[in-house]
C-alpha positions as CSV (number, residue, x, y, z in Angstrom):
1,M,121.4,-69.1,-100.5
2,K,124.3,-67.3,-98.7
3,T,124.3,-67.8,-94.8
4,N,126.7,-67.9,-91.8
5,A,127.8,-71.3,-90.2
6,I,125.5,-71.0,-87.3
7,N,122.6,-70.8,-89.4
8,Y,123.6,-73.6,-91.8
9,Y,124.4,-75.9,-88.9
10,N,121.2,-75.1,-87.3
11,Q,119.4,-76.3,-90.5
12,L,121.2,-79.4,-90.2
13,G,120.7,-80.2,-86.5
14,K,118.4,-83.1,-86.6
15,I,120.2,-84.8,-89.8
16,Y,123.8,-84.0,-89.1
17,D,124.9,-87.2,-87.5
18,S,123.3,-89.2,-90.4
19,E,125.4,-87.1,-92.8
20,Y,128.6,-88.2,-91.4
21,Q,128.1,-92.1,-91.2
22,T,130.2,-93.0,-94.1
23,S,133.3,-95.2,-93.6
24,Y,135.4,-92.0,-94.8
25,W,134.0,-89.8,-92.0
26,L,134.0,-92.5,-89.3
27,L,137.6,-93.1,-90.1
28,D,138.2,-89.1,-90.0
29,F,136.5,-89.1,-86.6
30,S,138.6,-92.1,-85.3
31,V,141.9,-90.4,-86.4
32,S,140.8,-87.3,-84.5
33,L,140.0,-89.1,-81.3
34,V,143.4,-91.0,-81.4
35,H,145.2,-87.9,-81.8
36,I,143.3,-85.9,-78.9
37,K,143.5,-89.0,-76.3
38,Q,147.3,-88.6,-76.7
39,Y,147.0,-85.5,-74.8
40,L,144.3,-86.3,-72.2
41,S,144.7,-87.3,-68.7
42,S,142.1,-88.4,-66.0
43,N,142.3,-85.3,-64.0
44,M,141.6,-82.7,-66.9
45,T,138.8,-80.3,-67.0
46,L,137.9,-80.1,-70.6
47,I,135.3,-77.9,-72.6
48,D,134.1,-78.7,-76.1
49,I,133.9,-75.4,-78.1
50,G,131.4,-75.7,-80.9
51,A,130.3,-79.0,-79.7
52,G,127.9,-79.6,-82.3
53,T,125.5,-82.8,-81.6
54,G,128.1,-83.8,-79.0
55,T,129.9,-86.8,-80.4
56,Y,133.5,-85.6,-79.3
57,T,131.9,-85.1,-75.9
58,Y,130.0,-88.4,-75.7
59,Y,133.5,-90.5,-76.5
60,L,135.9,-88.3,-74.3
61,K,133.9,-87.9,-71.1
62,S,135.0,-91.0,-69.6
63,F,138.8,-90.1,-70.1
64,V,138.7,-86.8,-68.1
65,K,137.7,-85.6,-64.5
66,S,134.9,-83.2,-66.1
67,I,133.7,-81.8,-69.3
68,V,131.4,-79.0,-70.5
69,A,130.5,-77.8,-73.8
70,I,129.3,-74.7,-75.7
71,E,127.3,-74.7,-79.1
72,P,125.8,-71.6,-80.8
73,A,123.1,-73.5,-83.0
74,P,120.0,-74.2,-81.1
75,N,119.1,-77.2,-83.0
76,M,122.5,-78.9,-82.6
77,V,122.2,-78.2,-79.0
78,G,119.0,-80.2,-78.8
79,E,120.7,-83.1,-80.4
80,F,123.7,-82.9,-77.9
81,K,121.3,-83.1,-75.1
82,R,119.8,-86.1,-76.3
83,K,123.2,-87.8,-76.6
84,N,124.5,-86.5,-73.4
85,P,121.9,-85.7,-70.9
86,D,124.6,-85.8,-68.2
87,I,126.8,-83.0,-69.7
88,P,126.3,-79.2,-69.1
89,I,126.1,-77.5,-72.5
90,E,125.6,-73.6,-73.0
91,I,124.1,-72.0,-76.3
92,A,127.3,-69.7,-76.8
93,R,129.7,-68.6,-79.3
94,A,133.6,-69.2,-79.2
95,E,133.9,-65.3,-79.0
96,H,132.2,-65.2,-75.7
97,I,132.8,-68.3,-73.5
98,P,130.6,-68.2,-70.2
99,F,133.5,-69.3,-67.9
100,N,136.1,-67.9,-65.7
101,D,139.6,-67.2,-66.5
102,H,142.3,-70.1,-66.3
103,Y,139.2,-72.7,-65.8
104,F,140.1,-75.4,-68.2
105,D,143.1,-77.7,-68.5
106,M,142.0,-78.5,-72.3
107,A,139.7,-76.9,-75.0
108,I,138.8,-78.8,-78.2
109,A,137.4,-76.9,-81.2
110,M,136.6,-79.7,-83.7
111,G,134.5,-79.8,-86.7
112,D,136.5,-76.6,-87.8
113,V,135.1,-74.2,-85.5
114,L,138.2,-71.7,-85.9
115,S,137.4,-71.9,-89.6
116,Y,133.8,-70.7,-89.2
117,V,134.0,-68.4,-86.3
118,G,132.7,-64.7,-87.2
119,N,135.9,-63.4,-85.1
120,L,138.9,-65.3,-84.9
121,E,140.9,-62.9,-82.9
122,K,138.0,-62.6,-80.3
123,A,137.7,-66.5,-80.3
124,M,141.5,-67.0,-79.9
125,R,141.6,-64.5,-77.1
126,E,138.8,-66.2,-75.4
127,I,140.1,-69.7,-75.7
128,H,143.4,-68.2,-74.3
129,R,141.7,-66.6,-71.4
130,I,139.9,-69.7,-70.2
131,L,142.7,-72.1,-70.3
132,K,145.0,-72.6,-67.5
133,P,148.7,-72.0,-68.1
134,G,150.1,-75.0,-69.7
135,G,146.5,-76.1,-70.9
136,Y,146.0,-77.4,-74.1
137,L,144.0,-76.5,-77.4
138,I,143.3,-79.1,-79.8
139,A,141.5,-78.0,-82.8
140,S,140.7,-78.7,-86.7
141,V,140.5,-76.3,-89.7
142,D,139.8,-76.4,-93.2
143,N,143.0,-76.9,-95.0
144,F,144.1,-74.1,-97.9
145,H,146.1,-76.8,-99.6
146,F,143.1,-79.0,-100.3
147,F,140.8,-76.4,-101.0
148,I,142.8,-74.6,-103.6
149,K,142.8,-77.4,-105.7
150,D,139.1,-77.6,-105.9
151,V,138.7,-73.9,-106.6
152,L,141.4,-73.9,-109.1
153,K,139.2,-76.8,-111.0
154,H,135.8,-75.4,-110.5
155,G,135.9,-71.8,-109.1
156,S,136.1,-68.4,-111.1
157,Q,139.0,-66.3,-111.4
158,L,137.6,-64.2,-108.5
159,D,137.2,-67.1,-106.3
160,I,140.9,-68.3,-107.0
161,E,141.9,-64.6,-106.3
162,K,139.9,-64.6,-103.0
163,L,141.1,-67.7,-101.6
164,V,144.9,-67.1,-102.5
165,K,144.7,-63.4,-100.8
166,T,142.4,-64.1,-97.8
167,G,142.4,-67.7,-97.4
168,K,138.7,-67.6,-97.8
169,T,136.0,-69.7,-99.7
170,T,132.5,-70.7,-99.7
171,I,131.3,-73.9,-98.5
172,G,127.9,-75.9,-98.0
173,N,125.3,-77.7,-100.0
174,K,122.9,-77.0,-102.8
175,F,120.4,-75.1,-100.6
176,F,122.8,-73.2,-98.0
177,Q,126.4,-71.8,-98.3
178,F,128.7,-69.9,-96.0
179,E,132.2,-68.8,-95.7
180,T,135.0,-70.7,-94.5
181,Q,138.4,-69.5,-93.5
182,T,141.2,-71.8,-94.5
183,F,144.6,-72.3,-93.2
184,R,148.1,-73.2,-94.6
185,Y,149.9,-75.7,-92.7
186,T,152.9,-73.0,-92.5
187,D,150.3,-70.5,-90.8
188,I,149.9,-72.8,-87.6
189,P,152.8,-72.3,-85.8
190,Q,153.2,-68.8,-86.5
191,L,149.5,-68.4,-85.2
192,A,150.2,-70.3,-82.2
193,E,153.1,-67.7,-81.3
194,Y,150.7,-64.8,-82.1
195,Y,148.0,-66.1,-79.9
196,G,150.4,-67.0,-76.7
197,F,150.7,-70.6,-77.6
198,I,153.5,-73.0,-78.0
199,H,152.8,-75.0,-81.2
200,K,153.1,-78.8,-80.1
201,D,152.0,-81.2,-83.2
202,M,149.9,-81.3,-86.4
203,I,148.3,-83.8,-88.4
204,F,146.8,-83.6,-91.9
205,K,143.6,-85.8,-92.2
206,L,142.8,-88.0,-94.1
207,V,145.7,-88.2,-96.5
208,A,145.6,-91.9,-97.6
209,F,141.7,-92.2,-98.3
210,T,139.2,-90.4,-100.4
211,E,135.4,-89.7,-99.5
212,D,134.3,-92.2,-102.4
213,E,136.5,-94.9,-101.0
214,P,135.0,-97.5,-99.1
215,I,137.0,-98.4,-96.0
216,S,136.4,-101.8,-94.5
217,D,138.7,-101.9,-91.8
218,I,138.8,-98.5,-89.5
219,N,141.6,-99.9,-87.3
220,H,143.8,-100.5,-90.4
221,G,142.9,-97.1,-91.7
222,I,144.1,-95.2,-88.5
223,S,147.3,-97.3,-88.8
224,V,148.0,-96.2,-92.3
225,E,147.0,-92.6,-91.5
226,F,149.4,-92.2,-88.6
227,Q,152.2,-93.7,-90.5
228,I,152.0,-90.6,-93.1
229,N,149.6,-87.9,-91.8
230,R,152.5,-85.7,-90.3
231,H,154.4,-86.0,-93.8
232,V,153.9,-82.4,-95.6
233,E,154.3,-84.0,-99.2
234,F,150.7,-85.5,-98.5
235,V,149.2,-82.0,-97.1
236,G,147.3,-81.3,-100.4
237,N,145.1,-84.6,-99.8
238,A,143.8,-83.5,-96.5
239,Q,140.5,-81.8,-96.3
240,H,141.4,-80.7,-92.6
241,I,144.6,-79.8,-90.5
242,Q,144.3,-80.7,-86.6
243,F,146.7,-79.2,-84.3
244,V,147.7,-79.2,-80.8
245,W,148.9,-75.9,-79.1
246,Q,149.8,-75.5,-75.4
247,K,149.3,-72.1,-73.6
248,R,152.5,-70.4,-72.2
249,R,153.0,-70.7,-68.7
């Protein structure tokens, strides 16, 4: 059944974390954390946009001065509060962030929030608004170069044409599906400029491992990934692109 991303993740609220306990997804999360921590400092104020069940908040809150979160799916918020009873969270969308202008030093939008928002233009205007000049946005998005391979293999001609023309495709499970906006790696620096940011960095994840491959040593996996996850020749291996933008001063 077709739905939207908020309803999809609301359905998954209580089981979401259990779906991502494989070694592949634990490595993916670890790579993301290592990348984010390169840009953190202890005096930062941080907002976790589309925080889900609060896993990123849980692991980052001890590294910053303060942290808050927003999440539009109520069942995900319930899980967030169990994991992070000490952290404020609002039920809100990226398109309408309930904080003042120039409030945060960093925003993170992990779990492909910017691929799932209903209106990317509004979401980016809001993120730009609530960041201080010089503040950072770190986000992950679905990778066009990965999904095109899957659609070419399993999709219809209409699916292929849609993805090539619009970057959009359908994802989900056997019960619920929703539309995602994929991004080409070449789009990301251009979008940074368009939305008033400076593009600082980009990694592809994961490039050395696949979902059906057991990973016995996460630390070794992180080391391997960071040797090659900025190399464009591996971009088609990666389900996600994670980028760092800095708001222009």
